[in-house]
C-alpha positions as a printed Julia matrix, in Angstrom:
238×3 Matrix{Float64}:
 -17.48   -3.28  -17.24
 -19.8    -0.84  -15.47
 -21.09   -1.59  -11.99
 -23.87    0.15  -10.06
 -23.14   -0.42   -6.36
 -25.96    0.02   -3.87
 -25.78    2.06   -0.73
 -25.2     5.68    0.1
 -21.77    6.98   -0.78
 -20.6    10.54   -0.41
 -19.05   11.56   -3.73
 -17.21   14.89   -4.1
 -18.94   17.42   -6.36
 -17.09   17.26   -9.73
 -18.0    20.91  -10.4
 -15.78   22.09   -7.57
 -12.32   23.17   -8.53
  -9.76   20.56   -7.43
  -7.55   21.55   -4.55
  -3.82   22.06   -5.14
  -1.82   18.85   -5.23
  -0.67   17.9    -1.74
   2.86   16.9    -0.96
   3.16   13.2    -0.23
   3.16   12.38    3.45
   4.07    9.19    5.24
   4.01    7.63    8.69
   6.95    6.45   10.7
   7.15    2.73   11.47
   5.95    3.52   15.0
   2.89    5.41   13.74
   2.02    2.68   11.27
   2.33    0.03   13.96
   0.15    2.04   16.34
  -2.52    2.54   13.68
  -2.64   -1.11   12.59
  -2.84   -2.27   16.2
  -5.62    0.19   17.04
  -7.69   -0.76   13.98
  -7.16   -4.54   14.18
 -10.87   -5.15   14.89
 -12.13   -2.91   12.08
 -13.86   -4.48    9.09
 -11.34   -2.59    6.96
  -8.23   -3.59    8.92
  -7.05   -6.01    6.23
  -7.43   -3.35    3.55
  -5.32   -0.92    5.58
  -2.7    -3.55    6.32
  -2.36   -4.75    2.73
  -2.07   -1.17    1.48
   0.81   -0.55    3.87
   2.44   -3.94    3.24
   2.47   -3.73   -0.55
   2.31   -0.08   -1.6
  -0.51   -0.96   -4.01
  -2.62    1.86   -5.38
  -6.14    2.43   -4.1
  -7.82    1.03   -7.21
  -5.43   -1.92   -7.43
  -6.38   -3.02   -3.92
 -10.11   -2.76   -4.58
  -9.74   -4.58   -7.9
  -7.72   -7.46   -6.43
  -9.33  -10.88   -6.91
  -8.85  -13.95   -4.75
  -7.61  -15.97   -7.72
  -4.7   -13.51   -7.93
  -3.69  -14.2    -4.32
  -1.2   -17.07   -4.21
  -0.89  -18.34   -0.66
   1.58  -21.04   -1.67
   4.17  -18.55   -2.94
   3.23  -15.52   -0.82
   2.65  -13.39   -3.91
  -0.08  -11.2    -5.35
  -0.74  -10.67   -9.04
  -1.64   -7.04   -9.74
  -3.43   -6.91  -13.09
  -6.46   -4.63  -12.78
  -7.9    -1.66  -10.92
 -11.35   -0.63   -9.78
 -12.03    3.01  -10.62
 -14.95    5.32   -9.9
 -16.58    8.07  -11.92
 -19.28    9.37   -9.63
 -21.34    6.34   -8.58
 -20.26    4.21  -11.54
 -17.51    1.67  -10.93
 -15.41    0.07  -13.63
 -12.73   -2.6   -13.74
  -9.84   -1.69  -16.0
  -6.79   -3.73  -16.95
  -3.53   -2.07  -15.98
  -1.98   -0.7   -19.15
   1.77   -0.83  -18.68
   4.14   -3.76  -18.21
   5.56   -2.3   -15.0
   2.13   -1.64  -13.45
   1.15   -5.28  -14.1
   3.34   -6.98  -11.54
   3.8    -9.62   -8.86
   4.36   -8.45   -5.29
   5.84  -10.66   -2.58
   4.06  -10.21    0.75
   5.4   -10.95    4.23
   4.24  -14.17    5.88
   2.33  -12.5     8.73
   0.28  -10.38    6.31
  -0.46  -13.42    4.13
  -1.69  -15.28    7.22
  -3.92  -12.33    8.11
  -5.21  -12.35    4.53
  -6.15  -16.02    4.85
  -8.04  -15.23    8.07
  -9.83  -12.37    6.29
 -10.92  -14.73    3.5
 -12.58  -17.03    6.04
 -14.26  -14.06    7.72
 -15.48  -12.65    4.42
 -16.86  -16.03    3.32
 -18.75  -16.41    6.61
 -20.05  -12.84    6.37
 -21.43  -13.39    2.87
 -22.94  -16.76    3.81
 -24.73  -15.23    6.8
 -26.14  -12.47    4.58
 -27.14  -14.91    1.85
 -25.08  -13.11   -0.8
 -22.29  -14.09   -3.16
 -18.98  -12.5    -4.04
 -19.72  -12.77   -7.76
 -16.58  -10.88   -8.8
 -14.32  -12.87   -6.48
 -12.92   -9.68   -4.96
 -10.7    -9.61   -1.89
 -12.4    -6.45   -0.6
 -16.18   -6.01   -0.88
 -19.15   -4.49    0.85
 -21.01   -6.72    3.31
 -23.5    -7.24    0.45
 -20.8    -8.84   -1.7
 -20.63   -5.9    -4.09
 -17.42   -4.05   -5.0
 -16.24   -1.54   -2.43
 -16.48    2.05   -3.65
 -13.14    3.91   -3.37
 -14.79    6.78   -1.5
 -16.15    4.34    1.11
 -12.64    2.99    1.67
 -11.15    6.48    1.95
 -13.83    7.63    4.39
 -13.34    4.5     6.52
  -9.62    5.27    6.69
 -10.26    8.89    7.67
 -12.6     7.81   10.47
 -10.18    5.17   11.7
  -7.14    7.43   11.88
  -9.14   10.16   13.63
  -9.38    7.8    16.62
  -5.64    7.14   16.78
  -2.89    9.51   17.93
  -0.99    9.65   14.62
  -0.3    12.4    12.1
  -3.03   12.89    9.49
  -2.45   11.34    6.07
  -4.6    10.21    3.13
  -5.36    6.59    2.27
  -3.02    6.95   -0.73
  -0.24    7.96    1.66
  -0.08    4.37    2.91
   1.59    3.74   -0.45
   4.09    6.5     0.29
   4.6     5.08    3.77
   5.46    1.68    2.29
   8.02    3.17   -0.08
   9.56    5.56    2.45
  10.03    2.89    5.11
  11.68    0.53    2.63
  14.02    3.21    1.32
  14.99    4.27    4.83
  15.75    0.62    5.55
  18.15    0.67    2.55
  16.08   -1.56    0.27
  17.44   -0.94   -3.27
  15.46    1.7    -5.13
  15.0    -0.65   -8.1
  13.21   -3.15   -5.85
  10.99   -0.43   -4.37
  10.2     0.85   -7.87
   9.17   -2.64   -9.0
   6.89   -3.11   -5.98
   5.18    0.22   -6.65
   4.77   -0.46  -10.37
   6.63    2.69  -11.38
   7.78    3.12  -14.97
  11.43    3.26  -13.91
  13.62    3.73  -10.8
  14.38    7.34  -11.79
  10.72    8.23  -11.26
  10.8     6.56   -7.85
  13.92    8.49   -6.9
  12.34   11.78   -7.95
   9.13   11.02   -6.04
  10.95   10.07   -2.85
  13.88   12.46   -3.04
  12.95   13.76    0.42
  14.03   10.36    1.77
  17.29   10.22   -0.22
  19.32   12.96    1.62
  19.4    10.97    4.84
  20.34    7.86    2.88
  23.23    9.74    1.26
  24.58   10.62    4.7
  24.23    7.0     5.79
  26.04    5.85    2.65
  28.91    8.27    3.24
  29.26    7.15    6.85
  29.12    3.48    5.82
  31.82    3.98    3.19
  34.01    5.83    5.65
  33.64    2.97    8.11
  34.45    0.47    5.35
  37.74    2.26    4.6
  38.61    2.51    8.28
  37.94   -1.2     8.82
  40.04   -2.13    5.78
  42.93    0.07    6.92
  42.86   -1.49   10.38
  42.96   -5.01    8.95
  45.77   -4.14    6.54
  48.05   -2.13    8.82
  46.9    -2.91   12.28
  46.32    0.83   12.78
  43.4     3.06   11.72
  44.02    5.68    9.07
  44.96    9.05   10.54
  42.26   11.7    10.35
């Protein structure tokens, strides 16, 4: 359904030719930790944290409703996205089975999300407005948050922190890259991201895979050495 949000939002001129597609970038765990700590008092801190903790797409985060946040199980239901065409906002149901998914969230982030809900409720009550759409992330007026507002808030926030420059969408890439580097199975990462299949995930994050291949080879070599030592009492000769 169409929405006409109030407020001034800078929207890129659609007549301009789109820039070449950028290569995905991601932060290290240290950079992510530094950024989240530095922005903890920002009104958008929960948005940034949930993006990094789940790998959800921009529109999926902004379309997330409170009734799809399950504090008892620590899971989120991802079923819709908020998209923008100029100033017009629309909710759209996610079309594929893999994009409609449940994501398990770490306990600390779920606790922070509960705190954010209390803060948001108090903010709306003080302003005398209602969150009519039941959204997790809104403007102070209770209206849906325009994607460009969220992106601009992220750009301003990271400009104040000594970290490499990435886009808001790259928090999704950061989530995936950190999990893969920590040897989380690619099928699990693919399911969290809502990809069509693990092969697509592997292609997208192939820059992470080479290091993992080296780790796998070293791990297998160690496995053989350990087995030989247990069997013969002596390590295999080089």
